[in-house]
Legacy VTK file of the C-alpha trace (Angstrom):
# vtk DataFile Version 3.0
C-alpha trace
ASCII
DATASET POLYDATA
POINTS 463 float
-0.124 -0.266 -0.059
3.051 2.612 0.655
4.288 1.786 -2.913
1.102 2.168 -4.329
0.594 5.355 -2.472
3.490 6.680 -3.578
3.204 5.793 -7.330
-0.483 7.518 -7.334
0.794 10.677 -5.595
3.847 10.902 -8.406
1.112 9.918 -11.149
-1.127 12.673 -9.682
1.533 15.880 -8.736
3.714 15.409 -11.432
0.748 14.722 -14.013
-0.798 18.089 -13.331
2.451 19.755 -12.723
3.389 18.531 -16.929
-0.587 19.037 -17.988
-0.835 22.470 -16.534
2.573 24.025 -16.363
4.879 22.044 -18.263
7.966 19.904 -17.600
10.654 22.662 -17.266
8.553 25.286 -15.210
9.597 27.194 -12.339
7.257 29.842 -10.189
8.039 33.314 -8.770
8.130 34.736 -5.839
7.808 38.554 -4.626
11.645 38.608 -4.656
12.869 38.454 -7.769
16.167 36.857 -7.308
14.409 33.940 -5.756
13.511 31.503 -8.634
12.061 27.979 -7.722
11.396 24.991 -9.980
7.928 23.521 -9.865
9.599 20.046 -9.848
11.075 20.496 -6.507
7.897 22.098 -5.412
6.083 18.329 -6.249
8.879 16.522 -4.804
8.211 18.389 -1.602
4.005 17.719 -1.636
4.663 14.390 -2.625
7.081 13.810 0.416
4.871 15.774 2.789
1.719 14.044 1.719
3.406 10.593 1.921
4.408 11.733 5.711
0.546 12.746 6.567
-0.596 9.527 5.532
1.901 7.795 7.543
1.530 10.061 10.844
-2.205 9.670 10.310
-2.082 5.716 10.285
-4.036 5.454 7.137
-2.269 2.022 6.813
-2.566 0.521 10.092
-3.634 -2.810 10.553
-6.793 -1.626 12.708
-8.008 0.360 10.346
-7.754 -0.833 6.840
-10.080 -3.317 5.306
-13.225 -2.426 7.275
-15.504 0.189 7.518
-14.911 3.982 6.527
-12.457 4.804 8.793
-9.497 4.621 6.636
-10.846 6.513 3.883
-11.779 9.370 6.200
-8.458 9.363 7.625
-6.720 9.431 3.797
-9.011 12.512 3.066
-8.501 14.022 6.517
-4.569 14.012 5.998
-4.740 15.049 2.458
-6.765 18.064 3.640
-4.409 18.822 6.286
-1.428 18.632 3.426
-2.992 20.860 1.477
-3.695 23.558 4.207
0.006 22.862 5.296
0.882 23.897 1.466
-1.566 26.681 1.590
0.079 28.342 4.564
3.814 27.903 3.535
3.525 29.604 0.425
1.783 32.396 2.290
4.332 32.801 4.740
7.256 32.602 2.258
5.336 34.336 -0.097
5.166 32.266 -3.011
3.085 32.275 -5.798
1.800 28.977 -6.538
-0.173 28.256 -9.472
-3.701 28.280 -8.197
-4.990 25.647 -10.974
-1.997 23.461 -9.678
-2.619 23.470 -6.243
-6.653 23.029 -6.996
-6.596 20.201 -9.344
-3.385 17.973 -7.577
-5.291 17.735 -4.213
-8.924 16.788 -5.130
-7.473 14.695 -8.068
-5.227 12.883 -5.543
-7.717 12.398 -2.922
-9.752 10.732 -5.457
-7.088 8.492 -6.768
-5.860 7.574 -3.510
-9.398 6.464 -2.530
-9.642 4.234 -5.641
-6.269 2.553 -4.997
-7.373 2.326 -1.545
-10.746 0.367 -2.607
-9.298 -1.890 -4.871
-6.685 -3.100 -1.888
-9.556 -3.564 -0.017
-11.145 -5.837 -3.068
-7.844 -8.081 -2.817
-7.982 -7.791 1.044
-11.711 -9.311 1.430
-10.992 -11.584 -0.946
-7.886 -13.067 1.085
-9.554 -12.940 4.556
-12.777 -14.675 3.024
-10.603 -17.834 2.521
-8.531 -16.929 6.061
-5.685 -15.040 4.939
-4.610 -11.568 6.628
-6.765 -12.369 9.407
-6.346 -12.468 13.582
-6.776 -16.267 14.885
-8.797 -15.788 17.644
-9.375 -17.886 20.575
-12.505 -16.783 22.354
-13.035 -16.800 26.385
-15.834 -16.350 28.409
-19.382 -18.374 28.912
-20.743 -20.999 26.247
-23.790 -18.203 25.194
-21.373 -15.290 24.677
-18.603 -17.396 22.741
-21.188 -18.819 20.592
-22.541 -15.037 20.579
-19.654 -13.388 19.546
-18.260 -16.119 17.187
-21.643 -15.815 15.256
-20.812 -11.967 14.960
-17.434 -12.433 13.874
-17.881 -15.142 11.404
-20.756 -13.515 9.651
-18.352 -10.402 8.679
-15.383 -12.187 7.471
-13.784 -9.080 5.853
-12.959 -7.791 9.495
-10.198 -10.308 9.543
-11.011 -12.249 12.546
-10.797 -16.149 12.215
-11.859 -18.271 15.143
-9.906 -21.168 15.766
-11.494 -22.134 19.130
-12.626 -21.421 22.457
-12.259 -21.671 26.428
-15.477 -21.491 28.296
-16.832 -21.282 31.650
-18.228 -24.614 31.808
-14.708 -26.482 30.847
-15.932 -28.172 27.803
-13.885 -30.150 25.844
-14.942 -30.997 21.969
-17.200 -29.124 19.830
-19.324 -26.641 21.534
-23.170 -27.275 21.752
-24.657 -26.433 18.381
-21.851 -24.883 16.635
-18.716 -26.037 15.002
-15.958 -24.214 17.502
-13.618 -26.529 19.318
-13.887 -26.122 23.144
-10.159 -26.440 25.124
-10.951 -26.675 28.586
-11.840 -24.360 31.246
-10.338 -20.714 32.148
-7.153 -22.891 33.924
-6.283 -23.853 30.514
-6.320 -20.661 28.630
-2.623 -20.391 27.806
-2.244 -24.021 26.637
-5.109 -23.297 24.362
-3.333 -20.568 22.609
-0.548 -22.600 21.992
-2.739 -25.634 20.744
-4.879 -23.307 18.890
-1.905 -21.025 17.426
-3.620 -18.175 18.344
-2.366 -14.714 18.268
-5.546 -12.838 19.617
-7.560 -13.944 22.829
-10.867 -12.509 22.931
-12.922 -12.024 26.164
-16.232 -12.285 25.497
-17.540 -11.990 28.964
-15.757 -10.055 31.364
-17.999 -11.171 34.352
-16.757 -14.844 34.413
-13.019 -13.496 34.553
-12.515 -11.248 37.592
-10.170 -8.329 37.086
-6.885 -9.408 38.459
-7.251 -12.515 36.168
-7.661 -10.452 33.021
-4.745 -8.458 33.901
-2.590 -11.549 34.575
-3.609 -12.977 31.115
-2.395 -9.764 29.372
0.850 -9.765 30.914
1.272 -13.529 29.886
1.130 -12.642 26.430
3.959 -12.745 24.039
4.232 -8.455 23.275
3.861 -7.262 19.963
2.632 -10.947 18.828
-0.138 -11.585 20.783
-2.890 -9.411 21.449
-6.062 -8.915 24.125
-9.128 -7.775 23.417
-12.243 -7.628 25.509
-15.561 -7.667 23.125
-18.468 -6.323 25.212
-22.072 -6.953 25.174
-23.033 -4.654 22.448
-23.842 -5.644 19.094
-25.137 -3.222 16.191
-23.397 -0.241 17.429
-21.840 1.966 14.561
-18.356 3.139 15.073
-19.141 6.708 15.355
-21.394 6.377 18.462
-18.892 4.187 20.290
-16.192 6.515 22.422
-13.600 5.119 24.734
-12.638 7.122 27.649
-10.143 5.537 30.303
-10.932 6.761 34.285
-7.846 5.739 36.786
-7.727 2.762 34.652
-10.958 1.437 33.817
-11.740 1.875 30.058
-15.391 3.343 30.236
-17.194 2.801 27.155
-19.517 5.821 25.942
-22.151 5.064 23.556
-23.950 8.031 22.289
-27.592 7.818 21.805
-28.983 7.945 18.255
-30.700 11.396 17.258
-33.468 11.828 14.945
-33.927 15.430 14.725
-31.900 18.461 14.259
-29.454 19.573 11.435
-28.702 16.302 10.709
-32.488 15.576 9.528
-32.677 18.693 7.744
-29.766 17.720 5.984
-30.872 14.362 5.097
-34.146 15.847 3.630
-32.307 18.175 1.904
-30.367 15.806 0.300
-33.220 13.587 -0.588
-34.761 16.225 -2.501
-31.888 17.267 -4.501
-30.797 13.577 -5.094
-34.175 12.417 -5.909
-34.963 15.563 -8.351
-31.786 15.214 -9.953
-32.362 11.415 -10.599
-35.880 12.235 -12.098
-34.573 14.889 -14.708
-31.476 12.277 -15.484
-33.712 9.320 -15.998
-36.849 10.580 -17.461
-36.152 8.871 -20.868
-35.470 5.545 -19.039
-39.031 6.193 -16.982
-40.776 6.749 -20.388
-39.445 3.800 -22.062
-40.757 1.670 -18.858
-44.254 2.988 -19.167
-44.490 2.266 -22.492
-43.344 -1.303 -22.016
-45.424 -1.667 -18.953
-48.643 -0.063 -21.315
-48.291 -2.023 -24.012
-47.002 -5.679 -22.990
-50.022 -6.287 -20.441
-53.338 -5.248 -19.496
-53.616 -3.028 -16.808
-52.540 0.446 -15.530
-48.778 1.628 -15.965
-48.562 2.493 -12.061
-49.344 0.459 -8.895
-50.017 2.159 -6.242
-50.005 0.634 -2.343
-50.191 1.337 0.832
-47.165 1.115 3.107
-46.044 2.117 6.578
-43.562 5.111 6.876
-42.386 7.600 9.583
-44.054 7.379 13.079
-46.392 4.848 11.556
-48.286 6.943 8.947
-49.405 5.010 6.263
-48.574 6.695 2.681
-49.534 5.141 -0.690
-46.127 4.261 -2.605
-45.801 4.115 -6.319
-43.908 1.388 -8.430
-44.324 0.319 -12.304
-46.800 -2.474 -12.239
-44.929 -5.939 -12.674
-47.661 -8.135 -11.808
-50.768 -8.925 -13.456
-54.169 -7.001 -12.568
-55.465 -9.069 -9.948
-52.238 -9.917 -8.260
-53.450 -9.123 -4.774
-56.614 -11.402 -5.521
-54.071 -14.581 -5.885
-51.962 -13.295 -2.920
-53.854 -15.881 -0.324
-53.377 -19.004 -2.508
-49.600 -18.152 -3.045
-49.025 -17.654 0.771
-48.844 -20.782 2.156
-46.286 -22.370 -0.731
-44.112 -19.183 0.561
-44.091 -20.282 4.243
-42.825 -23.452 2.981
-39.693 -21.823 1.909
-39.118 -20.746 5.473
-40.485 -16.883 5.294
-43.270 -16.503 7.919
-43.401 -12.486 7.922
-41.907 -11.121 4.116
-43.737 -12.517 1.030
-41.541 -13.597 -1.703
-41.173 -16.492 -4.083
-38.247 -16.701 -6.556
-40.960 -17.822 -8.994
-44.134 -15.775 -8.446
-46.621 -16.442 -11.398
-48.167 -13.501 -10.747
-44.953 -11.579 -12.292
-45.498 -10.428 -16.339
-42.569 -11.206 -18.650
-41.626 -7.483 -18.703
-41.998 -6.796 -15.047
-39.505 -10.064 -14.198
-36.989 -7.885 -16.087
-37.683 -4.783 -13.917
-37.994 -6.499 -10.598
-34.444 -8.382 -11.552
-32.703 -4.497 -11.679
-35.121 -2.866 -9.536
-36.343 -0.965 -11.952
-40.280 -0.714 -11.206
-38.861 1.149 -8.000
-37.665 4.227 -9.949
-40.992 5.650 -9.564
-40.310 5.662 -5.843
-38.460 8.755 -6.621
-41.628 11.039 -6.618
-42.292 9.410 -3.418
-38.928 10.670 -2.061
-39.313 14.082 -3.470
-43.033 14.195 -1.700
-41.533 14.020 1.344
-42.980 10.057 2.060
-39.716 8.139 1.642
-36.119 8.435 1.453
-33.294 7.471 -0.759
-31.545 5.474 1.871
-33.870 3.789 4.947
-35.505 1.079 6.137
-37.646 -1.174 3.924
-41.253 0.417 3.378
-43.617 -2.532 4.973
-47.091 -3.401 4.476
-49.789 -3.168 7.116
-49.975 -7.042 7.513
-46.472 -7.019 7.885
-46.497 -4.592 10.494
-49.220 -6.377 12.431
-46.733 -9.284 12.832
-43.862 -7.318 14.552
-42.155 -7.594 17.762
-42.507 -4.164 20.191
-38.900 -3.611 19.404
-39.197 -3.825 15.877
-41.441 -0.713 15.818
-37.880 1.737 16.098
-37.700 1.224 12.274
-40.266 3.761 11.755
-38.165 6.604 13.611
-37.077 7.309 10.521
-38.426 7.240 6.810
-38.241 4.059 4.906
-35.888 4.169 1.824
-35.510 3.107 -1.893
-32.726 1.303 -0.809
-30.992 -0.024 2.294
-28.931 -2.228 4.096
-31.454 -4.900 3.469
-30.986 -4.227 -0.486
-27.162 -4.686 -0.242
-26.955 -7.265 1.686
-29.150 -9.964 0.252
-32.513 -8.379 -0.476
-34.861 -11.298 -0.824
-32.544 -13.878 0.157
-32.441 -12.816 3.613
-34.101 -13.860 6.770
-36.834 -12.289 8.869
-34.369 -11.824 11.454
-31.674 -10.620 9.260
-33.695 -7.911 7.722
-35.075 -7.133 11.136
-31.414 -6.464 12.400
-30.315 -4.334 9.433
-33.266 -2.107 9.475
-32.406 -1.610 13.315
-28.917 -1.261 12.943
-29.587 1.700 9.891
-31.994 3.339 12.246
-29.677 3.370 15.260
-26.248 4.593 13.152
-27.949 6.286 9.984
-25.332 8.892 9.015
-25.499 11.306 5.435
-21.746 9.537 4.852
-23.485 6.012 5.526
-26.443 7.049 2.984
-23.790 7.644 0.311
-21.690 4.510 0.721
-25.080 2.460 0.553
-26.125 4.534 -2.708
-22.647 3.262 -4.368
-23.394 -0.267 -3.045
-26.794 -0.054 -4.270
-25.674 0.688 -7.685
-23.261 -2.456 -7.816
-26.138 -4.610 -5.884
-28.673 -3.624 -8.712
-26.138 -4.628 -11.617
-25.331 -8.065 -9.908
-29.111 -8.481 -9.330
-28.445 -10.801 -6.118
-31.828 -11.646 -4.546
-33.918 -9.798 -6.601
-36.839 -11.309 -7.375
LINES 1 464
463 0 1 2 3 4 5 6 7 8 9 10 11 12 13 14 15 16 17 18 19 20 21 22 23 24 25 26 27 28 29 30 31 32 33 34 35 36 37 38 39 40 41 42 43 44 45 46 47 48 49 50 51 52 53 54 55 56 57 58 59 60 61 62 63 64 65 66 67 68 69 70 71 72 73 74 75 76 77 78 79 80 81 82 83 84 85 86 87 88 89 90 91 92 93 94 95 96 97 98 99 100 101 102 103 104 105 106 107 108 109 110 111 112 113 114 115 116 117 118 119 120 121 122 123 124 125 126 127 128 129 130 131 132 133 134 135 136 137 138 139 140 141 142 143 144 145 146 147 148 149 150 151 152 153 154 155 156 157 158 159 160 161 162 163 164 165 166 167 168 169 170 171 172 173 174 175 176 177 178 179 180 181 182 183 184 185 186 187 188 189 190 191 192 193 194 195 196 197 198 199 200 201 202 203 204 205 206 207 208 209 210 211 212 213 214 215 216 217 218 219 220 221 222 223 224 225 226 227 228 229 230 231 232 233 234 235 236 237 238 239 240 241 242 243 244 245 246 247 248 249 250 251 252 253 254 255 256 257 258 259 260 261 262 263 264 265 266 267 268 269 270 271 272 273 274 275 276 277 278 279 280 281 282 283 284 285 286 287 288 289 290 291 292 293 294 295 296 297 298 299 300 301 302 303 304 305 306 307 308 309 310 311 312 313 314 315 316 317 318 319 320 321 322 323 324 325 326 327 328 329 330 331 332 333 334 335 336 337 338 339 340 341 342 343 344 345 346 347 348 349 350 351 352 353 354 355 356 357 358 359 360 361 362 363 364 365 366 367 368 369 370 371 372 373 374 375 376 377 378 379 380 381 382 383 384 385 386 387 388 389 390 391 392 393 394 395 396 397 398 399 400 401 402 403 404 405 406 407 408 409 410 411 412 413 414 415 416 417 418 419 420 421 422 423 424 425 426 427 428 429 430 431 432 433 434 435 436 437 438 439 440 441 442 443 444 445 446 447 448 449 450 451 452 453 454 455 456 457 458 459 460 461 462
């Protein structure tokens, strides 16, 4: 990554210099006797930029591979370099060409982020096959070990590969209902580390181990090569909401409560208005073509209107291009039993629904039938990104805690769409929707919109 960062900066900085100023270009200062070469300036910019990327630990093992922290650090450190160069030029009375500065830094940030994204795709593929991952031994109660193991295995891109566990019950052999190998009780932790070859010990339930025992364990691990991690009983909490504050040697974890009002909400609404209006204008030819295809390939209206439940549990009329036969709703009951046989108790989805028209099947595969929801977004009933808009009959089956999804507007897309869509179980759908409600942000929405474009092209889980 250091090498590719260097190549990116050399290509961008010298490329902008050559394109904007030429190869052998010099800049003047207010002192006529001092003449500087832009080649020297470019070298200084590259060195300072690389140093900033290192100082802000943008290539740290705790940062790369997952989440937005790596990208944010790259952008922040680059912006600081831009500010430092501007201040230095002002203090030294150096008249830098504005085009050189205003092109090199934005282009450099974009290309750096693309380079890091390409590295991430490679790293994620390696971690899914077990490479470049921490070798983890879990320590705690059986229930907490199984819970943490499930969460880690759910996200292999995070780079934690569970090799075994030490549980309070002292179980040896497979833990109940899992493929995790038990290696005895807490007295066997060090031996289990050697047996499994683990380099990371994760405490899954600190209550089962006294503080003195945890501290002794940290002392016995090999410095720099073996690590101790304490996993609190918190899941589905976004990183920006978590802050650690040590007080007298006691690490206190602060979890900020989510907010659903104020400037962030107005910013999201403004983003929805601008984004939906722009997409309607850009996609208007596509909308016209789809409307004509629906109109002339099957009987019935072009648009399908259906009541959905939105913000604060209030109903609204969601519009879609009609992708089914006219009497689809009347035939729903006779098909419901077949869908439950496939294991979906709340959301009605069938891989080969006989009610879908030929054109409708194509539209559904690439989510084209949902483009008319842009008008729902513009009207304020929906958001570009949010939880899935449910039907009233689905809401009637919700557990109490699931109603938290109505604290924000439903979205055209969301975590459910980029994580499998109709292939998801009901439990996973709920978990993803509630995670979004608890942790949403404008930057997260932008990431989800980008991931949605990829999900739509692959058409995975769309039917």
